[in-house]
KERORO-936745 format. One record per residue (C-alpha): residue number from 1; residue in three letters; y negated, z, x negated. Coordinates in nm, 3 decimals. Layout:
<rs>
R; NUM; ALA; Y; Z; X
...
</rs>
This chain:
<rs>
R; 1; MET; -4.099; 2.773; -2.568
R; 2; GLY; -4.040; 3.145; -2.623
R; 3; ALA; -3.860; 3.365; -2.412
R; 4; GLY; -4.229; 3.577; -2.377
R; 5; ALA; -4.395; 3.319; -2.216
R; 6; GLN; -4.086; 3.238; -1.968
R; 7; ARG; -4.097; 3.612; -1.903
R; 8; ASN; -4.523; 3.541; -1.797
R; 9; GLU; -4.446; 3.241; -1.628
R; 10; PHE; -4.208; 3.400; -1.388
R; 11; MET; -4.451; 3.757; -1.315
R; 12; LYS; -4.665; 3.466; -1.247
R; 13; LYS; -4.457; 3.314; -0.968
R; 14; ARG; -4.387; 3.631; -0.856
R; 15; SER; -4.727; 3.768; -0.816
R; 16; GLU; -4.833; 3.464; -0.616
R; 17; LYS; -4.481; 3.492; -0.374
R; 18; GLN; -4.608; 3.853; -0.345
R; 19; ALA; -4.946; 3.740; -0.231
R; 20; ASP; -4.841; 3.494; 0.008
R; 21; LEU; -4.589; 3.748; 0.173
R; 22; ASP; -4.877; 3.956; 0.194
R; 23; ARG; -5.049; 3.722; 0.363
R; 24; LEU; -4.828; 3.622; 0.591
R; 25; LYS; -4.713; 3.933; 0.651
R; 26; SER; -5.110; 4.078; 0.781
R; 27; GLU; -5.175; 3.754; 0.978
R; 28; LEU; -4.808; 3.831; 1.185
R; 29; ALA; -4.912; 4.150; 1.269
R; 30; LYS; -5.201; 3.995; 1.430
R; 31; VAL; -5.074; 3.784; 1.643
R; 32; SER; -4.976; 3.732; 1.993
R; 33; THR; -4.754; 3.429; 1.978
R; 34; VAL; -4.545; 3.292; 1.740
R; 35; ILE; -4.323; 2.926; 1.755
R; 36; LEU; -4.001; 2.903; 1.572
R; 37; THR; -3.980; 2.543; 1.487
R; 38; THR; -3.784; 2.257; 1.266
R; 39; PHE; -3.940; 2.010; 1.079
R; 40; GLN; -3.689; 1.807; 0.897
R; 41; GLY; -3.729; 1.445; 0.942
R; 42; ILE; -4.097; 1.455; 1.011
R; 43; LYS; -4.288; 1.202; 0.834
R; 44; VAL; -4.642; 1.280; 0.631
R; 45; ASP; -4.849; 1.204; 0.915
R; 46; GLU; -4.677; 1.323; 1.177
R; 47; ASP; -4.712; 1.663; 0.991
R; 48; THR; -5.095; 1.632; 0.924
R; 49; LYS; -5.152; 1.510; 1.363
R; 50; LEU; -4.928; 1.852; 1.401
R; 51; ARG; -5.144; 2.077; 1.179
R; 52; ARG; -5.435; 1.955; 1.347
R; 53; ALA; -5.286; 1.989; 1.657
R; 54; VAL; -5.217; 2.364; 1.603
R; 55; GLN; -5.582; 2.434; 1.431
R; 56; ALA; -5.753; 2.287; 1.691
R; 57; ALA; -5.580; 2.515; 2.020
R; 58; GLY; -5.696; 2.814; 1.761
R; 59; GLY; -5.362; 2.848; 1.577
R; 60; LYS; -5.198; 2.781; 1.243
R; 61; TYR; -4.867; 2.555; 1.155
R; 62; ARG; -4.676; 2.717; 0.799
R; 63; VAL; -4.371; 2.591; 0.675
R; 64; VAL; -4.170; 2.924; 0.552
R; 65; LYS; -3.874; 3.017; 0.334
R; 66; ASN; -3.640; 3.170; 0.557
R; 67; THR; -3.633; 3.505; 0.303
R; 68; LEU; -4.039; 3.528; 0.271
R; 69; ALA; -4.019; 3.477; 0.659
R; 70; GLU; -3.771; 3.730; 0.737
R; 71; ARG; -3.972; 3.995; 0.484
R; 72; ALA; -4.297; 3.936; 0.617
R; 73; GLY; -4.184; 3.983; 0.959
R; 74; ALA; -4.037; 4.347; 0.929
R; 75; GLY; -4.217; 4.539; 1.122
R; 76; THR; -4.438; 4.257; 1.305
R; 77; PRO; -4.438; 4.127; 1.677
R; 78; ALA; -4.207; 3.870; 1.547
R; 79; GLU; -3.962; 4.052; 1.380
R; 80; ASN; -3.658; 3.980; 1.586
R; 81; LEU; -3.755; 3.640; 1.588
R; 82; LEU; -3.735; 3.602; 1.180
R; 83; LYS; -3.451; 3.779; 1.137
R; 84; ASN; -3.114; 3.580; 0.980
R; 85; LEU; -3.304; 3.229; 0.980
R; 86; ARG; -3.086; 2.931; 0.875
R; 87; GLY; -3.176; 2.567; 0.757
R; 88; THR; -3.545; 2.467; 0.696
R; 89; ASN; -3.803; 2.600; 0.961
R; 90; SER; -4.170; 2.619; 1.013
R; 91; ILE; -4.352; 2.847; 1.252
R; 92; ALA; -4.694; 2.805; 1.455
R; 93; TYR; -4.860; 3.114; 1.569
R; 94; THR; -5.222; 3.256; 1.701
R; 95; GLU; -5.384; 3.515; 1.752
R; 96; THR; -5.542; 3.409; 2.072
R; 97; ASP; -5.442; 3.206; 2.321
R; 98; PRO; -5.008; 3.127; 2.344
R; 99; VAL; -5.066; 2.843; 2.614
R; 100; ALA; -5.289; 2.650; 2.439
R; 101; LEU; -5.074; 2.666; 2.108
R; 102; ALA; -4.764; 2.595; 2.323
R; 103; LYS; -4.908; 2.256; 2.502
R; 104; ALA; -5.010; 2.159; 2.114
R; 105; ILE; -4.701; 2.159; 1.994
R; 106; THR; -4.528; 2.080; 2.304
R; 107; LYS; -4.689; 1.753; 2.296
R; 108; ILE; -4.627; 1.666; 1.911
R; 109; ALA; -4.239; 1.751; 1.998
R; 110; LYS; -4.304; 1.506; 2.254
R; 111; ASP; -4.388; 1.215; 2.026
R; 112; VAL; -4.237; 1.343; 1.739
R; 113; PRO; -3.848; 1.383; 1.788
R; 114; ALA; -3.764; 1.586; 1.429
R; 115; PHE; -3.996; 1.844; 1.529
R; 116; GLN; -3.787; 2.080; 1.733
R; 117; PHE; -3.871; 2.443; 1.874
R; 118; LYS; -3.606; 2.727; 1.812
R; 119; ALA; -3.770; 2.978; 1.970
R; 120; GLY; -4.057; 3.205; 2.044
R; 121; VAL; -4.238; 3.541; 2.017
R; 122; VAL; -4.502; 3.580; 2.347
R; 123; GLU; -4.701; 3.872; 2.320
R; 124; GLY; -4.386; 4.091; 2.150
R; 125; ARG; -4.128; 3.945; 2.354
R; 126; VAL; -3.918; 3.643; 2.228
R; 127; VAL; -3.851; 3.356; 2.465
R; 128; SER; -3.684; 3.065; 2.467
R; 129; ILE; -3.692; 2.693; 2.429
R; 130; ALA; -3.747; 2.646; 2.802
R; 131; ASP; -4.002; 2.918; 2.829
R; 132; ILE; -4.183; 2.787; 2.594
R; 133; LYS; -4.196; 2.436; 2.785
R; 134; GLN; -4.267; 2.639; 3.132
R; 135; LEU; -4.564; 2.813; 2.897
R; 136; ALA; -4.713; 2.467; 2.839
R; 137; ASN; -4.707; 2.382; 3.175
R; 138; LEU; -4.944; 2.667; 3.277
R; 139; PRO; -5.332; 2.613; 3.252
R; 140; SER; -5.493; 2.721; 2.954
R; 141; ARG; -5.688; 3.051; 2.924
R; 142; ASP; -6.037; 2.830; 2.957
R; 143; GLU; -5.885; 2.698; 3.276
R; 144; LEU; -5.809; 3.030; 3.425
R; 145; ILE; -6.140; 3.180; 3.319
R; 146; SER; -6.331; 2.901; 3.515
R; 147; LYS; -6.135; 2.942; 3.766
R; 148; ILE; -6.179; 3.274; 3.838
R; 149; MET; -6.575; 3.191; 3.810
R; 150; PHE; -6.560; 2.955; 4.068
R; 151; LEU; -6.370; 3.174; 4.287
R; 152; LEU; -6.602; 3.463; 4.207
R; 153; ASN; -6.932; 3.250; 4.249
R; 154; ALA; -6.854; 3.034; 4.580
R; 155; PRO; -6.875; 3.397; 4.779
R; 156; ALA; -7.193; 3.494; 4.646
R; 157; GLN; -7.346; 3.068; 4.634
R; 158; ARG; -7.246; 3.114; 5.029
R; 159; ILE; -7.477; 3.489; 5.058
R; 160; ALA; -7.735; 3.282; 4.914
R; 161; VAL; -7.749; 2.984; 5.091
R; 162; ALA; -7.733; 3.207; 5.440
R; 163; LEU; -7.997; 3.418; 5.286
R; 164; ASN; -8.194; 3.121; 5.245
R; 165; ALA; -8.140; 3.031; 5.576
R; 166; LEU; -8.272; 3.292; 5.771
R; 167; PRO; -8.664; 3.263; 5.645
R; 168; ARG; -8.624; 2.902; 5.707
R; 169; ASN; -8.487; 2.877; 6.034
R; 170; LEU; -8.693; 3.125; 6.114
R; 171; ALA; -8.997; 2.893; 6.027
R; 172; VAL; -8.852; 2.618; 6.214
R; 173; THR; -8.810; 2.848; 6.516
R; 174; VAL; -9.217; 2.986; 6.497
R; 175; ASN; -9.319; 2.608; 6.440
R; 176; GLU; -9.127; 2.464; 6.709
R; 177; ALA; -9.249; 2.743; 6.926
R; 178; ILE; -9.620; 2.608; 6.877
R; 179; LYS; -9.563; 2.286; 6.896
R; 180; ALA; -9.446; 2.382; 7.274
R; 181; ASN; -9.687; 2.615; 7.346
R; 182; LYS; -9.487; 2.872; 7.335
R; 183; PHE; -9.711; 3.151; 7.242
R; 184; GLY; -9.971; 3.068; 7.495
R; 185; SER; -10.348; 2.910; 7.404
R; 186; GLY; -10.545; 3.250; 7.546
R; 187; GLY; -10.751; 3.424; 7.373
R; 188; GLY; -10.672; 3.775; 7.548
R; 189; GLY; -10.530; 3.938; 7.228
R; 190; ALA; -10.207; 3.971; 7.132
R; 191; ALA; -9.910; 3.964; 7.369
R; 192; PRO; -9.682; 4.306; 7.423
R; 193; ALA; -9.332; 4.305; 7.256
R; 194; PRO; -9.080; 4.212; 7.493
R; 195; ALA; -8.833; 4.513; 7.576
R; 196; ALA; -8.543; 4.549; 7.400
</rs>
């Protein structure tokens, strides 16, 4: 293989690396949450389970080279998290619900001891491992929305029941009065209204 062929092969790899960098940078610019993890010693089936759990939570999981992560993180909310990385690293990130992502990877971390948290960024703020675990204990976005909707709906439901009860109660009262012959059977016309 000549020098020209080697050079073309090198250029192709370099352009692929640039494309990977650009893609990761654009994804990191949009995310609200990034969790930095280590994966050394994780088995293939565990990795597959992890990726599926993160995807089900609306996130993405990616093994990253330290230099790529640092360059892609520059100018994004994850910049401080991805500086000066050492060792083997992976990132899980999401544009949507940080609680769902934290719950998914916390569950995997309990099942797979080789998978460990290092740190994270939530809404632009660097958080510790303890903060990520606390985040995982919070109700998810969907759970919070359903609770709020229930709380908002409950008073409206009570008002509707009360409003429906008024005509029903009036009808029952009138019916009972008719049965008790409270209106009288005389045909002398309508009785005068009582004075208020």
